N, C-alpha and C positions, 0 to 999 in steps of 0.2 A: 484568791488568792490563784482561782483557775486561772485571770488577767497575763501569768507567768506563761500559762503550757497552749501552745500553736494542736486547733482539732484536726485525730488524724484524719480529716477530707479533706478538710485545706491543708497537711501536709503531699495528701496524690497530686491534687491538684497545681500546687505547686512540680511536683516530678514530673507530673504530665507534660509543664510547659517547656522543662530542663530536658526532656527523653526523646521528645518526639516532634518530628516537620510535617512537613506535604513534600519535601524531597523523600521521604525515605517510604512512603508511599509509591511512590512514579522510580525509586529506584529499585522496589519489590516488584511493582510490576514491569516492571523493559525488561530486567533481568533473568525473571521464572515464569513465561510465558503467557505474564495476565492472569489471568482467578483463575491460577494454580500456583501462585504467589501463599494463598488463605491456604495449602494444608502446613505450605513451610512457618509462614508466622504464624499459626495454634502450637507445631511439634518449638520453637524456637520460647517462644514468651510458659509452655508449659515446664517445656528442660530445660532452661537455662538462663532466660531476663526470671522470671519468681527466684531461684536458688539463691543465684545469683546479690539483688537489690536485698537479701534480706542479709545475703553474709557482711552484706556493707551496712546494712543496718546494726548484726554485733562485732563489726570494726566501730562504726562512728560509737555507740556508747559504752567500747571498751574503750578507744582513745580520746577519750570529749574534749580534756583537757587537748589538747593536738591542732583541730581546732576542722579532723574530718582529709587533709594531707595523706594518701596516697604513702606518699616517703619517709615524714613522719612514722605511720606503720609497720614502714620496714623495718626502722630507727629501732625502733618503741620490742617489734620483735625475735630478730634477727642482730642490728648491728651498724655505721654508719655508712664500709664499703658495699653494702646492696644500698643501702637506706640512697648513700651520692647512682646508682643506677639504677631507682626508683625514677631516682626526680629527673635523672638526664633519661630516658626512655620515654616522663610523658613531652619532656622538650625538643626529643628528640621526635615523636612523630609530628612537634607539632613544626617542621621545616616541611612535611608534605599539601601541611591544612593550612600554609600557607600562601605554600606554589597556588592549589586549589582557589585560593578567593580574593587571592588578584585577575584568573583564567575567570571565576563566575563576576566578580564587580563589570566588565570589560560587558560578557555578554549581556551582565541582566542591563543594563546602560544603552547596550546596542537596542533592544528588544524594545525597551523604556524610551527610545528613537525613531526607533527602524520601523520594530512593530513585526517582526518575522525574523525566520531562522536564515531565511536566505543570501543578506546581506552581511552579515556576519562570520559567516559558514563560508562564502564565498571574498571574505578578503585572502590574501598571500598570511599562508604563516605562519615564515620567516616575521611575515611586517605585526603581524598581530601579537606576538611573541616578545616580540623588540617592542613596544607598549604595550604590555604586561611587565614586564622586567624594569619600565622606565615605574611603570607604577606599587612593583614592590621599593624600584629604588626611596620613590618618594613619601612613601608612607613610614620608612624604616627613617626616610630624617625627622621623622613625623614622631616618633617615638623614639627618635635618640635629644631631640629636643624636648622632654618632658611631654611633650604636650599629648592632653591625653581627652581632648572632648570632642571623641565621638562615640564614650561609655554609656552614652546618656539610650544619643543619635541607636546604638547598636539596641540597648536597651529596647527602648520605645518602634523600632521594626522588630525585632523579637516576637516583642506582645504581638502585633499588629498581623508578623509572619502567619504567628501560630492560630489565632482569630481570624484570619481569611482564609486557613486549612479547614476549618471547621466547617466556617460559612460557605469550606466548597462541598462540600460532604450534602449540605442544607438543602441550599439550591441546588444541585443536579439532578438531586429527586424529587426535589419540589419541581421543576426545569417541565417532566413529563404530564407533569396536570396541566401547566399553564401554556405548555408548549410540542401537543403528541408526538404533536409534523413533525418537528424535525428531525434529525440523518440519524437518529441512533442505532451503533454497533447489539445483534439481537445477540440472549446472552443464556449459553448452555450452563445449569448451575448443576448440571448430575453428577450425582458420584464420581461416572467415569470418566467426565470432564473436569475435573477437580483435583484425581489427582497428579500426577509428577511423574516426569521418564526419567530415571537412579541414572542420569548420565554424567560424560566428564567435566559438563559444562552446566547442574546444576549442584554435581561436588563445585567443580571450584570460584563457583556465586557463590557461597553458600555464605561464606568473607562478611561481604551488604551484608547481608541481615543482619551478626551480627557487629559491624561497625553502627547498624540506622538502633540496634536497641543495649548497645551501651551508656557509661556517662554519669550513674546515676548516685555515683561515690559521693559526686558535687552535694548536695540534698543531706548528707552525712551526719555530717553537722544538728541535724533537726530533735535526729533520734534521741536525744534528752532532751527532746523539750516538747514531747507527747505527750499529754495526761496518759500515764499508765502503761511504756514502754511492752513492754512486753506484750500486749491485748496490742494497745493502736499502732504502735509501727507495724509489724506487717497485717494491719487490718490496711495499711494507706497502703503500702507497698502489693495489694493482692488484690485490691480497687484502682493503683495505677495499674494493673497487669491486666485487668477485666478493657479497664477506660482504652490502653492503649489497642491490646489484637480486637475491639470495635471497628474503635478510628480505622488497621488499619484495614479489619474488611471488608467496612464500607467502605473508603478510601478506593477502593482495591478492585469495588462494585460498583462506584462512581469512574473509575480509567475505563473499568470495560464495555462501559454503554460511551462511550465515548469514539474507545484504541480496538484496532483490531488486531493478533499478537502478530499471526500469519503480516498485518506489513510493514510490524515494526522487526521483524527475521526476516523479509522479503529477501533481504541487502545486510554486508556493512555495514554496507552506507547510509541506509538507512536505518540501521542499528543503535551507532555512531548520537544520529542526529537527534531519535525522541530519548537517548542518555539524556542530550545539551539541551536537548528546546521542551520533553513532553510536559515539565510542568508549565511553562509559562505556552503552548498548545491549551492544555485543561482551561487558563483561567482566561484565552482567547475563545476555545469552542461558547462555554458558561456566559457568556458576555451576547454571541453569536444565539443561544438558546432563549433568552432575555431581551434579544430585538437590545442590545446597544452599547453594537460594534464592540474594542476594543478596549473600552472604560476599567475596567476589572482588571484585563489583562495589562497594560498602562499602571496603575495603582498596584500590583503587581511587582510587573517591573523592577517601578520607583523602590520598594521596601526590602527589594529583592537585593535592591544596590546598598541601598543606607545600609542593607544589615552584613554584605559581602564587609564591605569599606572598613566601613569602623568595626568589623570583626579581628579585621586584616588588623589594623593598629593596637586591637587586641594580644592577637596574641604572635604577635610578634617579644612586646614587652612585660607580658604577665606569666607565661611559662617560663621566658629569662628571668626572669625574679623571683618566681618558688627556687630553680636549681636557686642562682648566683646569692640571693640576700639569705641562704641555705647555715649556719655555721660549719656545720653537718660535713656536706659537699662542699661548701670550699676547701680542708684539707686533696679535695683531693683534683680540686682544680687549680691554674697554674696563673699564676698570678696579673698575665697579662689579659686576660679574661675578666679581671673583677673589676680590671678600669672604671673608674666611672666619671665622666662630663661634673659642668657644673650643677649639668640639673639633675645630674643626679639617676640617671644613666648608665646603664654599661653595653658605650662606646661598642670593644670592641668584643664582647656579646652581638650585637648588632651587626656593625662588618659580614661577621660566621652568618650571619644568618641572611645576611643578605646575597653571600656568598654563595652559601649552599640550597636554598629557595634558588635563591636566582641560577645555575645551576640548572637547575631544573627544568625551568623557564628557557629556556635558554637549545640545554639539547633537545627539548620538544621543538623546538623552529623547525627541523627537517622529516617532524610529521606531516603529511600529504591531505590537513584539510587539521580548520578550529572545531569541527565538530570532534575529533577524532583523540585533542587532545584533552580534553573537558570528560572521554570517559577515558582514556586514561586512567587521569585524575581521580575520577570515582572509585576504582580498580587503586590505584596503587594506593589511597589512605584506607581502602578497606582493610588491604592486607597490613599497612601500618600504625596505624592507630589506634586497632585492635590489642598491639604486642603491650600495652602500658596498663591493660586491666589483668592478662598474667600476674602484674601484680600484686594485683588487688587478691584474687585468689591464694597467693604464695604468704602477705600476710597473715589471710587467713586456715590456713594449712597453720604457722606457724602460734598464729595466735591457739588453736584447740592442741597443736601440744605441748602451747606452757601449763595445761594443766587450773588451774586457780588461781594463777599470780593474777594475774589479773580482773576478775569477775566481772567480765562487762553486764551489765542493771537488763541489759534484755539479750538474748542469749536466741540464734535461728534452730538453732533443735537442739535435747539437752543432752544428746547420745553422744559422748567424738568417735565412735567411728561412725558414725551416717553423717557425725558432721564433714568427717575429712574426708570422707567416700566421695560427699559432693562439691570439695572446696576439690580432688580429682579432676576430680569430671570436668569440673567448668573447666578448670584451667587448658582439660586436657581436650574440648569441643573448641576453646579460644583458641588454642596455638596451631591446632590440624588446622581451622578454616583460615590466618593466614599464610600455612603452609602451603594450606589448597590455592587460595587464592591467587599464588605469584602467580601457578601454570596460566596462560593463557595462549591465543592461537596465531598472534601477532609476533612473530621473533623480536620484535622492539619493545612490543608492551613486555613480555615476559622479561627479556635483559632489564630492565627500568624496575622491576617489581623485586626483581635480586639482588640490586647494581644499588639502590637505592637505601637500602634496611642492614644491609654486609657494611657499605661506606660511612654507613650513621654509629654503629653498633663498634666497626675499628674503633673510626672518634672515640666515641669514650671509655673503653680500653687504654688510647694511646694517653689520655690527660691525665693522669692520673698518676701513669708515666714517668712524663715531662714534667709535673708536678713530683713525684720522688726524686728527681734530681737537682733542679728546680731551689729544695732540703739539704742536699746534699752539699751543689756547693756552697750555699749560705756558711753551713757547717764549717768547712772550712778555713 
């Protein structure tokens, strides 16, 4: 009987590998002035991530037959029109993500080959972006042929990246004992040095942290597979939060031993370079501490390149299928986009991906420097990707307003007023961080942060109008 259930500890580790990654540590450290991010991580986990994860558990428990999809939760709690918009948002968010995967994959390959930041960063931006666009078109073709041989590679690369991020923390602390004479940065862990400066930069960067801790809705199908969900699931999620916050803090301290925030923030060029190269420099320095040269760097870069490019194919194909395979969503989507080729791929949908993601890539040809491109994409993703979490909280609020209609086996909290307040709070934090994240001192980046979500939202509104006209013409 017990073999049918997942242990709560197993679920916690499954969720941990899904939610957390080394890039989150690097981005937090760079954007929040080094070890000062520890303060923000603790509050983000306590006031946002834990309630978010527990709400996801309740939604997964209420709609276990729906497979855990956010659009299916919205369909059950509200209706088909909002479910379409939820599905559209999930797909549209991946447009910026796809553009970043193309750029990130090339960056990783550059580090694997040249083993330095300068070679890639000194290439002409227009040349880099044209090659990036060519990579996008190639992988769109792969997706259009129904070829997804990279799915297993993505799993392997993702697992290896996860293992390396844990090894990084262990190895950097061990390095102090093995090689005490290395060039470590002295750390000041006093309370005064840990409290951040609450200025415009701080609040407009919070979307980076929201983006980092999101995505736990992927584990919602397993809620009812945990033995005694009402106790097992919250135990798993709280354990997850503890593991993540420990890794965030230890990873930040490890980064603090290597890099001086004063150098990172010394100039805009230096900041951009750390955003795009920080993780590679971390593994390069780690190898130097152990006297093994660039070996750790090369392994990390190869794993990252495989992971980025294989995820690129999956990101082109999977979100599109989730949207267009949905019969309820098809009522609002023009038939042209529903066309399939002989391999079963949505060819016109893939073309739309190529046009939209390709536009972001080509527009960035005018950005001065390849490092600035990756910094822009990191910020753009932090603005766009968390927008899909808004639908999680919308579904949760609708679920609790429905009273006893759905009867989930597991409840986050029994009191409806408290539950609605928690859902509203998480919705507000997500929306506020996305809006604040739009601001940037660079006018081009700020325009990109405004125009991209506006264009994607407008397109999502226009498509049902086209479908309506199409149906009216067919009825005549």
